[in-house]
C-alpha positions as CSV (number, residue, x, y, z in Angstrom):
1,M,19.6,19.1,8.0
2,P,18.2,16.0,6.3
3,G,17.0,13.2,8.6
4,P,18.1,9.6,8.4
5,R,15.2,8.6,6.2
6,R,16.2,11.2,3.6
7,L,19.8,10.0,3.7
8,V,18.9,6.4,3.4
9,G,15.8,6.6,1.3
10,A,12.4,5.0,1.9
11,W,11.6,1.6,0.4
12,S,8.9,3.2,-1.7
13,E,11.5,5.4,-3.3
14,D,15.1,4.3,-4.4
15,P,16.9,3.6,-1.1
16,L,20.6,4.2,-1.0
17,W,20.9,0.7,0.5
18,A,19.4,-0.8,-2.6
19,R,22.4,0.5,-4.5
20,V,25.0,-0.4,-1.9
21,Y,23.8,-3.9,-1.1
22,P,24.2,-5.6,-4.5
23,V,27.7,-4.1,-4.8
24,L,28.7,-5.7,-1.5
25,V,27.3,-9.0,-2.6
26,D,28.8,-9.0,-6.1
27,H,32.2,-7.8,-5.0
28,P,33.2,-10.1,-2.1
29,V,36.6,-8.5,-1.7
30,L,34.8,-5.4,-0.7
31,G,31.7,-6.9,0.8
32,A,33.1,-9.7,2.9
33,P,35.0,-7.6,5.4
34,L,32.2,-5.2,5.8
35,W,29.7,-7.9,6.4
36,R,32.0,-9.5,8.9
37,L,32.7,-6.2,10.7
38,G,29.1,-5.0,10.8
39,L,27.1,-8.2,11.2
40,G,29.7,-10.9,12.0
41,T,28.6,-13.2,9.2
42,D,30.0,-14.6,6.0
43,I,28.6,-13.2,2.8
44,T,29.5,-16.4,0.9
45,R,26.6,-18.0,2.8
46,L,24.3,-15.8,0.7
47,H,26.0,-16.9,-2.5
48,A,25.6,-20.6,-1.5
49,A,21.9,-20.1,-0.6
50,A,21.2,-18.4,-3.9
51,A,23.0,-21.2,-5.8
52,E,20.2,-23.6,-4.9
53,I,18.0,-21.9,-7.5
54,G,20.4,-23.0,-10.2
55,E,20.2,-26.6,-9.1
56,L,16.5,-26.9,-9.6
57,P,15.1,-29.0,-12.4
58,D,13.5,-27.6,-15.5
59,G,10.0,-26.4,-14.9
60,A,10.6,-25.5,-11.2
61,R,8.8,-22.4,-9.9
62,V,10.6,-20.0,-7.5
63,L,9.3,-17.0,-5.6
64,D,11.8,-14.4,-4.5
65,V,10.3,-12.0,-2.0
66,P,11.2,-9.3,-1.5
67,S,13.2,-9.2,-4.7
68,G,14.9,-5.9,-3.9
69,S,17.8,-5.3,-6.3
70,G,17.6,-8.9,-7.6
71,V,20.5,-10.4,-5.6
72,A,18.8,-13.8,-5.6
73,L,18.9,-13.9,-9.4
74,R,22.6,-14.6,-9.3
75,G,21.5,-18.2,-8.7
76,L,19.9,-18.6,-12.0
77,R,21.8,-20.2,-14.9
78,P,21.4,-18.7,-18.4
79,G,19.8,-21.3,-20.7
80,A,18.0,-23.1,-17.9
81,H,14.2,-23.4,-17.7
82,V,13.3,-22.2,-14.2
83,D,10.3,-19.9,-13.7
84,L,11.2,-17.3,-11.1
85,V,8.8,-14.7,-9.9
86,A,10.5,-11.6,-8.4
87,A,8.0,-10.0,-6.0
88,D,8.2,-6.8,-4.2
89,I,6.0,-4.0,-2.9
90,S,8.1,-1.4,-4.5
91,P,7.9,-0.7,-8.3
92,R,11.4,0.7,-8.2
93,M,12.8,-2.5,-6.7
94,L,11.1,-4.5,-9.4
95,E,12.8,-2.3,-12.0
96,R,16.1,-3.1,-10.3
97,S,15.3,-6.8,-10.4
98,E,14.5,-6.6,-14.1
99,A,17.8,-4.8,-14.8
100,A,19.7,-7.5,-12.9
101,A,17.9,-10.2,-14.9
102,R,18.9,-8.5,-18.2
103,H,22.5,-8.0,-17.0
104,Q,22.8,-11.7,-16.1
105,G,21.1,-13.0,-19.3
106,V,18.2,-14.7,-17.5
107,S,15.3,-12.4,-18.4
108,D,13.5,-15.3,-20.1
109,Q,13.3,-17.0,-16.7
110,V,12.1,-14.0,-14.6
111,T,8.8,-12.3,-14.3
112,T,8.0,-9.6,-11.7
113,A,5.0,-9.1,-9.5
114,L,4.0,-6.1,-7.5
115,A,2.9,-7.8,-4.3
116,D,2.4,-7.4,-0.6
117,V,4.0,-10.4,1.2
118,G,1.3,-10.2,3.8
119,A,-1.3,-11.1,1.1
120,L,0.6,-12.8,-1.7
121,P,-1.5,-12.9,-4.9
122,F,-0.7,-16.6,-5.6
123,A,-2.7,-19.8,-5.0
124,D,-1.8,-22.3,-2.4
125,G,1.1,-24.7,-3.3
126,T,2.3,-22.6,-6.3
127,F,6.1,-22.6,-5.8
128,D,8.7,-25.3,-5.4
129,L,11.1,-22.9,-3.6
130,V,10.5,-19.6,-1.8
131,V,13.6,-17.5,-1.1
132,S,13.6,-14.4,1.2
133,F,17.1,-13.1,1.6
134,T,17.7,-10.3,4.1
135,G,14.0,-9.4,3.8
136,L,12.0,-10.7,6.8
137,H,13.2,-7.8,9.0
138,V,11.8,-5.2,6.7
139,F,8.2,-6.6,6.6
140,P,5.6,-4.8,8.7
141,D,4.2,-8.1,9.9
142,P,6.9,-10.9,9.8
143,H,4.5,-13.4,11.3
144,R,2.0,-12.9,8.5
145,A,4.8,-12.9,5.9
146,I,6.0,-16.3,7.1
147,T,2.5,-17.7,7.0
148,E,2.0,-16.5,3.5
149,M,5.3,-17.8,2.2
150,V,4.7,-21.2,3.5
151,R,1.1,-21.2,2.2
152,V,2.3,-20.8,-1.4
153,L,4.8,-23.6,-1.1
154,A,4.0,-26.8,-3.0
155,P,4.1,-30.1,-1.1
156,G,7.8,-31.0,-0.8
157,G,8.8,-27.5,-1.5
158,A,11.3,-25.5,0.5
159,I,11.6,-22.0,2.0
160,S,15.1,-20.6,2.4
161,G,16.3,-17.2,3.6
162,S,18.1,-14.9,6.0
163,A,17.2,-12.0,8.2
164,L,18.3,-9.8,11.0
165,F,16.8,-11.1,14.2
166,A,16.1,-9.2,17.4
167,D,17.7,-11.7,19.7
168,D,19.3,-11.0,23.0
169,F,23.0,-10.4,22.1
170,S,25.8,-10.1,24.6
171,G,29.4,-8.9,24.6
172,V,30.7,-7.4,21.4
173,E,27.6,-8.8,19.6
174,R,25.6,-6.0,21.3
175,R,26.7,-3.9,18.3
176,Y,24.0,-5.6,16.3
177,G,21.5,-3.7,18.4
178,L,23.1,-0.5,17.1
179,V,22.4,-1.7,13.5
180,H,18.8,-2.4,14.4
181,A,18.4,1.0,16.1
182,A,19.8,2.8,13.1
183,G,17.6,0.9,10.7
184,R,14.5,1.7,12.7
185,L,15.4,5.4,13.0
186,A,15.8,5.4,9.2
187,R,12.5,3.6,8.9
188,V,14.0,0.8,6.7
189,L,13.5,-1.9,9.3
190,G,10.1,-3.2,10.4
191,P,9.2,-4.5,13.9
192,M,11.4,-7.5,13.3
193,C,11.2,-10.7,15.4
194,S,13.5,-13.1,17.3
195,S,14.9,-16.2,15.8
196,A,12.7,-18.3,18.1
197,D,9.7,-16.4,16.8
198,A,10.6,-17.3,13.3
199,V,11.0,-21.0,14.0
200,R,7.7,-21.1,15.9
201,W,5.8,-19.3,13.1
202,L,7.3,-21.6,10.4
203,E,6.2,-24.6,12.4
204,E,2.7,-23.1,13.1
205,A,2.3,-22.5,9.3
206,G,2.9,-26.2,8.6
207,A,6.6,-26.2,7.7
208,V,8.7,-29.2,8.9
209,D,12.5,-29.8,9.2
210,V,12.9,-26.2,10.4
211,R,16.5,-25.2,10.8
212,L,17.7,-21.7,11.8
213,E,21.3,-21.0,12.5
214,M,22.6,-17.6,13.7
215,S,25.8,-16.3,12.2
216,G,26.6,-13.1,13.9
217,G,23.6,-10.8,13.6
218,I,22.1,-12.7,10.7
219,G,20.0,-15.9,11.0
220,W,19.9,-18.3,8.1
221,F,16.8,-20.4,7.9
222,R,15.4,-23.3,5.9
223,A,12.3,-25.5,6.1
224,T,10.1,-27.7,3.9
225,R,6.4,-28.3,3.4
226,P,5.4,-31.9,3.9
227,E,4.6,-34.0,0.9
228,S,1.1,-34.6,2.1
């Protein structure tokens, strides 16, 4: 009998979730009720967060980590002049990001980088925007990941993202704990952290104007790096 990991697929392989997730995002009629039922959140918040990428001026540099199936690329506008680096520790996920870029006609704005978020291969202050959508909870060291993502932000740059957080839920929201347990059993979730941890680590890394709002089982966060 195959175990949960075989049924789901490890991140180093081609996880089943990597195929399901973009379908839920790109088809809101299907995805919206499932996101609402399972995680109590609104999938259009992801669409709105990704749209910020398309509002950046020409020449802006963006880091998307982990890029996964390239969901964040939906924010790019064909014909624009944004430089987006899709970074992931999985070569298969980078292939999916490249395919998404081709499908959306934005390959000229996207490069990929095989990278460990705990030791990003970029200089300090490289990016104007760092996005990390539904990714923080899969990292083996979320504290180190936050520190690194803020490090590579340029002065005045912003970090934006979402994640499952291991907060103390009550009532019907206790169902989110079942999602976490299933994810850990399948080995697709890391140690995770609480929303309070994430806020504290962002501030310790030097980010300001830190905002984190829980929407069901997902927390949506945003912060900036001071101009000087």
